[in-house]
N, C-alpha and C positions, 0 to 999 in steps of 0.2 A: 826636417822642417827647422828653419832657423830659430823660431821661437822656442821650441823644445830644447835645442842645443844650447840656447843662451841661459836656460834656467839654472844649472849648477853655478855658473859664474855670477849670475845676479843674486842667488841665495848667499853665496860666499861674500859678496860685497855687502849685503845687508847685515850679515853677522859681524863683519869687520867694522862697519859703522857703529853697531851697538857696542862693541868692545871699546872702541875709541871714545864714544860718548860717555860710557860709564867711567872710564879712567879720567876724562875731563871733569866729570861731575864730582868725583872724589879727589881731584887734584893729585893723582898718584902718577907721577912721571915714571917712576921705576916700574910700576905695574903696566903702564902704557908701552914701555920699551919691551918688557918681557912678554906680555900677552900679545902685543901686536906682532912681534917677531915670530912667536910660536904659531900664531894664526896664519900669518903670511907664508910661513914655511910649510904649513899643512897642505896648501894648495899644490905646491910642487911635489910633495911626498905622495899624496893620495891621487892627484889628478895628472901627475907628470907621466913621463914615458914608462916608468916601472909600475906606478900605481900601487904602492904598498900601503897597507892599512894595519892598524893595531889588532892583534889577536884579542879575542873576547876576554881571556883571562887577564891580559895586561890592562885593558880598559877597566875591568872590574876592580883590579888592585889599585889603580889610580883613583877610582871613584871612592873606594873605602878610605884611602889616605886623605882625600879632600874632605870627606865627612868627618873624620877624626880631627883634623886640623880645625875645622869650623866649630865643632863642638867644644874643643879646648878653648878657642877664643871666646865663645859665648859663655863658657863657665866662669870667666874672669869677672863677670858682673859689669860689663861695659854699659854705657848709656844707650838710649834709644837710637840716637843718630849713628853711633858706632855699630849697633846691632844691624841696622839696615845695610851698612857698609860690609859687614861680615857676610850677610846673606847674598849681597850682590857679588862679592868676590867668590863665594862658593858657586854661584851661577856661572861666573866667568870661567872657573876651572872646569866645571862640568861641560861648558861649551867647547873649550879647547880639547877636552877628551873626545867629545863627539865629532869634532872636525877630523880627527885622525882615525875614526872608525869607518868601516864600510857603510856606505849610505844607500839605504832604500827609501821608499816613500815615507815610512814611519820615522826614519832617522832625520830626514829633511823636516818633517813636521816638528820633531823635538828641537831641532836647531832653530827653527823660526820661533817656536814658543820661548826658548831660552833667550833669544835676542830680545823678545818683548819684555821678558822679566828683567833683563839688564837695563833696558830703557826705563822701566817703571822704577827700578831701584835708583837710577840716576835722577829721576824726577823728584824722589824723596830726599835727595842729597843737595840739590843746587837749583838755582834759578838764573844762572849766568846766561848771558847772550850766546856765548860759544856753544853751550849745551842746547840752547833753543834752536840755533841754526842746524846743529846735528840732528835734533829731534825732527825738524821739518824735513830734512833730507831723508831721514829714516822713514817718516810717514809716507812720503811720496814714493820712495823706492820700495817700501814695504807693500804698498798697494799693488805696484807692478809685479812684485815677486809673488804675492798671493794669487794674482790672476794667472801667472805662469805656473804656479804650483797646481792649480786646478787642471790646467792642460796636462801637466806632468802626471797627475794622478790618473786622469782618463787614459792617457797613453800607456802607462804601466799596467793599468787594469786590462786594457784591450790586448796588450802583448801577453799578459798572463793567460787570458782567455784563449788566445790563439795557440799558445804553447800547450794548454791542456787539451785542446781539441785535435792537435796534430797526431798523426799515427805514431805509435810507439817506435816503429822501425825507421821513422824519418830521421835522416842525419841532420837536416837543417829545418828550422821552423820558418815558414813564410813570413816575410816582414809585414808589419802593420802599415796599411795604406791609409794615410790620413786624408780626410775629405776637407778641402779648403775651397773658399770662394776666391774671388779676384782680389789680389793684393791683401792677403790675410794679415801680414805684419803691420801694414798701415792701418787697417781697420782695428787691429788689436791695440795698437798704440793710441789710436784715437779714442777707443773705449776707455783706456787707462787714463788719458788726459781728462776726458769728461767726468769720469768717476772721481778723479783727484780734485777737480774744480768744485764738484758738488760736495765732496767731503770737506774741503776748506771752507766753503760757504756755510755749510751746516755747523762746522766748528766755530766759525766767527759768530753765528747767530747764538749758539749755546753759550759762548764766552760772554756775550753782551747781556743776554736775558737771564742767565742762570742766577737764581737768588742767592746773593752773598750772605744774607741774614741767617741762613741755616747754620752757618758756622761762626756767627759774629759779624760785626760790621767791618772788621778788618779783613783784608785779603789774606788767606792762608799763605799764599806765595810771598806776600809782603813781609809777613812775620818770618818766614824762612829766609828771605833775603837779608833781613836785619841780623838774624842769628848767624847766618853764614858770614856776614861781614864782621862778626865778632861781637856785635852789640846786641844785648838782650835786655828786656825789661824785667828779668828775674835772674837770679843766680842759683844754680843747682850744684851744690857741692858733692852730691852723690854721683854726679856724672864724671866718670874718670876718662873721658875721651881727650884726645890730644888737641891743644889749642891751635887754631889755624895760624900758619906762618905765611899766608899769602901776602904778596907785595902789591896787590891791586889797590889803586888809589880810590878812596871813598870821597874825599873832598880836599880842598886847599884852603888855607887860612892865612890872611895877612893881618897882622896886628899893628894898629896905629896908636902911637902914644898920644897924650893929651894935646900935643901940638899938631897932630895929623901926620907924623913922620913914621914910615914903616920901620919897625924895630924887631929885634930878637929879645924875647922876654928873659928875665934873669933866671927863670926856672921853667920846666916843661909846662906846656899849656894843658890844663885839665878841662876838657870840653864835656860838660855834663849832658847826659841824655835821659837818665832815669834815676830817681831817688828811691831806694828800697829801705823801708824802716820796719819791716815785720819779718821775723825769722821763725820758721817751723822746724822744730827738732825732729818731727816724725819723718820728714823727707829731706831734711838738710837744705832748705830752700829759702832764699830771701825774696820777698815780694813787696809790692806797694800796699800799704794799709788803706782801708776805706776812709779813715779820718783825713789822710793827706789829700784825697781827691774829693773831699766833701764839698768844697767851694771852688769855683773857677771864675776867672775874669775874662771877658771876651772883648776883643778889639779888632779893628780892620786897618790894614796898611793901605797906603795910597799909591805907592810906586817907588822906584829906585831913588835913594837919597832923601826920602821924606821919612824922618824918624817919628814914630808914634810912641809916646810915653806909656809905660806899663802900669801906671797908677793914676788915679784921678788927681792926686796932688803932685805937682811937679817936683821932681828930685833935682837937686842942684848938680848939673852935669859938668860943672867946671872943676870939681874936686876929684882929682885922680881918676879921670874918666878915660878909658881906652875904647877903641873901636875894633871889632872883629869883622872883617869882610870875608865871607865864606862863599866859595863856589863849589857846587857839587860836581863830582866826577862820575862815579858808578852807583853810589848809593842813592836811592829814591825813597824817602821816608817822610812821615808826618812830624817827626821829632826835630826840634830846632836845637842844635848843639851849641852851647855857649859856655863861657867861663862864669864863675860866680863873682858878682851878682849882676844880672841884667837889669837895665833901667829903661831902655828904649830899643825899638826894633824897626827896621826898614826891610822891604822885600822887593824882588824884581817885578812884582805885579800886585794888583789889589787882591789881597787874600784875608780871610778871617782866621785869627789865631786865638788860642785860649792860654791862659796862665793860671797855674796852680799856686796861689799865694803861699801856701805852707812850704812848698818845695822849690818854687820859682822855675818849674819845668814848663817850657813852651811847646805848643803843638799847633800844627796846621790842621784845622778842623773842617771848616766849610769854605768852599770857594766856588766861583763861577767858571773856573777853568779846569779842563781835564789835566791829569798829571800832577806831579809834585813841583815844588819850587825848585828853581835852578840856582838861585843865588839869594843871599840875604846879608844884612849887616846888623850887628848888635852893639850897642853901647853898654859897657860894663864898668863896675866899680869894684875891683878886687878887694879893696879894704874899705867897704862901705861902713859908714858909721851906724850906730844904733838907731839914731833918728831917721836916717835914710831907709834903713831896713824896716823900721816900724811903719813907714809910709808905704813901702812895697807890699809887705805882708799883711798889714792891717791887724786884725784880731787873730789871724791864722798863725798862731805860734807853733802849731804842730802838736801832735799827741804827746802826753807825758809818758815817759818810759818807766818800766819797772826797775826797782833798785837792784834786784838780783836777776842775773841773766839765766836763761833756761839750762845752760850747760854748766854743770857744777865744776868741771875741770877748768873752765875759764876763770872762775873766781879764785880757785886754788893757785893757778899760774899767775894771776894778777897780784895776789898777795905776796907770792914769792918774789916777783920782780920789784915790787915796791919795797919789800924788806931788804933785798940786796942793794937797792939804790938809796936806802935810808929815807924814804918818803913815807909820809903819813897819809892814810886814806882819807881822813876827814880834815877839813880846813881848821885853822885856829878858831877858838871860840869867839874871839873879839873881831873876827874878820868881817868887813862890810860886804855888800853884795858884789861889788867889783872884785874884791879880793877872792871871794868864793869862786867866781867865774875864772879868775886867773889860776887858782889852785887846780880846778878841774882840767883846764887846758894843759897845765904842767903835768898832771898825771897822764893825760893822753899822749903828750910828747914823749914821756918816759917809756910808755908802751911801744910807740913807734920806733924809738931808738933801739929798744930791745930786739924788735923784729928785724932791724937793719944792722944788727951787730955782727952778723956773720954766722950766728948759730942756726939760722934758717937758710935753706938753699932755694933759690928761684929756679924753676924749670917749667917748660911747657909740656913735657912728656910725663903723664901721670900713669904710665903703665904699671909701675910698682906701687902706686897709691891704692892699695886694695881695701875696699870697704869691709869692715869687720862688723858682724851682727852685734847690735846693742851699743855700739860706739858711735858717737857723733863725729862727723867729719872735722869739725873745729877741734874737738878733743884729740883726734888722731894727728892733726897737723901740729898742735902745740906740744904734745907729749910723746907721740909715737914716731912719726915719720920725719917731721921737721923739714919738709920740702913741699913745694907746691907752686902754683902760679899766683897772679895778682889777686884772684878772687879769694884764695885761701889767706893771703896776707891781709887783705882788707877785712875779711870776715873775722879773722883772729883779733885785729885791732878793735873792731866794733864790739866784739864779745868781751874783750878785756876791759874796755871802757865802761860798758853797761854793767858789768859785774860789780863795779865799785861805785855805781851811781852817776857816772858821767854819760850824759846823753850823746849818742852817736848814731849815725846812719850810713848805709852803704850807698855809693854812687857809682853808676856805670856810664860809660861813654867812650871817648877816645883821648889819647894823650898825644900832644904834639911835640915831637922831639927831632923830627927830620926837617931841618931848616935849610932852605936853598938860599945861599948868599947872593946869587945872581939876581933873583927876583924878589928877595926879601920876603919869602913866603914859606909857610909851613906846609909840607905835603903829608897828609894824614892817610895812612894805608890800613888795610884790613888787620894786619898784625899789630897795629897800634891800638886796638880795642883794649880797654883797661877798666879796672875797678879800684876805687880808693874810698876814703872815709871823710865825712864831714862831722866835726865835733861841735856841739853847741857851745858858743863862747859868750853868749849873752841872751837876753830874753828873745831877741829877734835875729841874732847874728850867728853864723856858723863859720868855722875855720876848716880849711882844706888840709888834710893830713894824708900823705901817701906813704904807707909802710913798706911798699915794695922797694928793694934796693935800687936806687936810680942808675947805678953803674951797670947793673945787670940788664936793664931795659935798653940802655944805649949800646951796650956791647952786642946784644942780640940783634938790634936794629942794624948796626954796622955790619955784622956778619952776614946778614941776609941781603945786602946790597948786591946788585948785579947789573949788567949792561942793559937789560931790558927796561930798567926803571925810567930811562930817558925817553922811551917811546911808548910806555904803557898808557899815557894820558890820551893818545889818539883813540885807542880802542875803548878806554873807560868812558869817554864822552858819548860814544855810540851806545855803550851799555847803560848809561844813565837814561837815555831816551827809552831804551827797552824797559828798564826797571820802572821808570816814571809812568809810561803809557800802558804797559801791559801787566807787569808784576804787581804794581800798586793799584790796579783797577779794583776798587772795593765797592761796597754798597752805596756810598755817597756819590762816587763817580758814576755808578750805574743809574742812580736816580737823576742826576744832573743830565746825563746823556738822554734819558727818556724824556725829561722835560724839554730838552732842546728839540727832540724829534716831534713831540706833540704840539708844542706851542711856537717853536722858532722857525719852522719852515716857511710860514707865511711872511714873516718879517724879513727873512733872508731873501725870499723871492722878490719882495717889494724893494729891498735894497739893491738887488741885482738889476732889476728893471730901472731903478733910479740911476744906477751907474751907467747903464747903456744910454739912457737919455742924456746924461751929462756928457758922455763921450761923443754922442751924435751932435750935440750942441757945440762942443769944442771944435769938431771937424768942420761943421758948417761955418763957424765963425772964422776958422783959419783960411778956408778957401773962398770966403765971402760969397756964398751961394745965394744968400737971401732966403725968403720964405719958401721958395721952391727947392731949396737945397735938400730938405728932408725927403722930398719925392725922389730926387736923384740918388740920395743915399739908399733909399728903399729899393730902387731899381738895381743899383750896384749890388746890394746884398742879395737880391733875388737872382741876379746873373751869377754871382759867386756860388750860391746854393745849387743852382741848376748845373753849373760847371762841375761842382763836386760830385753831384749825383751821376752825371754823365761819365766822369772819370772812373767812378766806382763801378758802374755798369760795364764800361769797356774793359776794365781790369778783370772783372769776373768772367766776362766773355772770353778774354784771352786765356785765362786759366783753364776754362772749360775746353777750348780748342786744343790747348797743349796736352791736356789729359786724354782727350778722345783720340787725337791724331798721333799721340806719343812723339812729341817733338823734342824731348829732353836731350837726345844725343846728336841732334842736327846742329849745323853751324848757325851763327847768329843771323847771317843774311838769309839762309834758307828758312829759318824759323819765322822771320819777319814776313817773307813772301807767303808762306803757307797760312800764317795768321790772317793775312788779307784775303786769301782765296778760299779757305775751307770753312768759313762761317756758315755757309748754307747747310753743311752737313750737321753741325751742332743744332741748327734751327730745326732740321728735319727730325732729329732724334727727340727734341723737345716736343714737337707736334705729335709724334707717335706716342710719346709718353703720356701726354694729356688725353690721348684717345684710348689709353689702356693697352697699347701695343708696344710696350717697352722692350728694347733689344736686350737679351741676356748678355751679361758681361763676358761670358765664355765663348759666345758665338761670333764668328767673323761676320763682317758687314754683308758680304755677298751671299753667304749661306743664310743669313737672316732674311735677305730680300727674296731669295728663292722660296724659303719656307712661308713667308708672308704671301707670296704670289699664289701658292697652292690654296690658301684659305680665302684670300681676298684678291682676286686677279687684278682688278683695276688699280687698287692702291699698291699692290706688289709691283706692277709695271712701273709706276711713277717712282717708287723707292729704288727699283733696280737702276733706272736711268741716273738718279742722283748718286747712287753708290758707284756706278761706273765712272762718273765724273770725279768723284772723290778718289777712287783708285788711280785714275790717270794723273791727277795733280799730286797726290801724296807719294805714290810708289812708281809712277811712270815718268816722272820728271817733266810733265807737261805744264806749261805756264798758262793759266786761264786768263783770257782777256777780260776787259771790263764788261763787254757784251755777254760773254759766257757766264760771268758771275751774276749779272742781272737776270739772265735766263734761268739760272739755277735758283735764285731767290724767288723768281716768279713761279717756278715749278713747286717750290715749298709752299707758297701761298695757295696754289691750286690744290695741293695735297691737304692743306688745312681745311679748305672749303669742302673737299670731297669727304673728309672725316667729320665735318661740322664741328670743328674746334677753333678757338681763337689763337 
């Protein structure tokens, strides 16, 4: 049976898809090449002419090696994301081992289960569109393979039963004779298609109606998408996983100077997304304090090019005001990335945004549209005055910081740095308020220069940054390892500043350093995710300080350039639609969609009918038909509808004749002739079916007529006459005349009356 023979190949294809999908999810090109090659080779080795498999002792030895390697990786104290990757890689090695073993029913079950584990591990690693496409392929193929697996189980069970009942002296076991109906392959595939459609429909319903509020208002996948893109609304220094070096575009930025000319800024663009002002020594984590989010300001944009001020009092936008024009590529988020300090915002559509005055963080909160924004523009003042910032922040000056930071090693290092540079921690006694602020900024700059002096090494690989019990990650960075990525540099600067009474906060977002001279645009990629520090330089103002060595960032960015960067934007735009419509589907999107379904269908129906009336009026006016024109339009529409129905019925009738008379292998001319002449036979079968006398698919027409004549002689005689005419036209080469066709149809009508059916 062809279905049973296709099961091993289909199961192998499913496992191969899961391996590729997991490697895509973890962005492991080397693992994809190695694992894919070993998996592909297994088919030739085990299913090829020689059909060799691993002995049991060899597979057990490889399994022990995989377990030991995975345990060693887990013992290094990796982060949660890296832990899922380790478990996924262990499942991949286990899958490869199983592919080289002898495969019985249980082994195939293990392979299918391992492939599902690989897909689940991939789901925990990424939300990329490429993985989503592979997941859809896996789901559809997996359904087909599971159905085949059930047939395979039944066949193997029947064969085992046949072997157990055979005489012991028998040299050969009689083969299993499978019972099948007519066209089992087509019926099986039809069942698989219907099941897949039902599954997809059910998945869509669950996706739309599943309550998001169980896990918070934000989509879990949206949070994963942001973290995968490198941007997170917290910083976890205890996570020693490797920073993503993906070159995928997240958005593009064009910076316009005060005269409206696109320019390249004199320093990298620091595009703020989150401001973190609370540090927990217990878990080495920076988060947003509740005081920073205590008050928010809400406003609504009106459309492209219409800037809405971010404060009730107008800020003078003629003074050192730049404009950021941002177009999203792959990242779909509610965060508005902008330079410090934003004063006005415009969006591609009417949306509602919120502003946190204490941090000047912008968010897309409530909207009448599904999905996230695709483009926006922000006016910023990088050197905003104290007066302008007081208007923007109002009374929200931000929470006061403790004089002593929680990490004692930070204060010790800060005092050492100041002592080596000959700086005093406290300002002069006669210093006024402005001098005090300048003194604090000077201390912060001294700490930043120390971190950029070359004594600390920048790296994205934290494999050797081992967390020690009882030691804070900032302490380890400053005194023990002296290497890390941007989060360590920024955390160290904030800790040094706070330990000597200088207020500082951590900022996460993206840094714009990849400038395209041709389009005068910054291309911001996933590996441009960054963290830096803002130091309070006045009652309402903050100064951006980036302690990460700038040359290291530029060198790393240049080293990762490749030929695919020029074409990546094509795929990234499609991925933005995926992230915006599906990944970012949260509770607010769900509520809005429900409101549309509940209250909007009546208005949409009314609008549709109004559009039809307007179209009819325009057609009537164009042809100058007058008042009676609407009657003519109605008649034309009725004729078109009847014609469509007739065409559909004729097409269905032609399909039925082709299937019953088996015209697939005939010439086009012969098929057309028989389509005209054999309609009576299909009508006869339909009449018999309505009377409960359905012809079995396995029984030839003449045998069916003879069997029917034995039970019902009158009807059997009429059916036999029609069958003889069918045989003469289909197999005897006889051309039925128009009179003969009319006689045949009349005979079918007489049969219907005899059977008392319509």
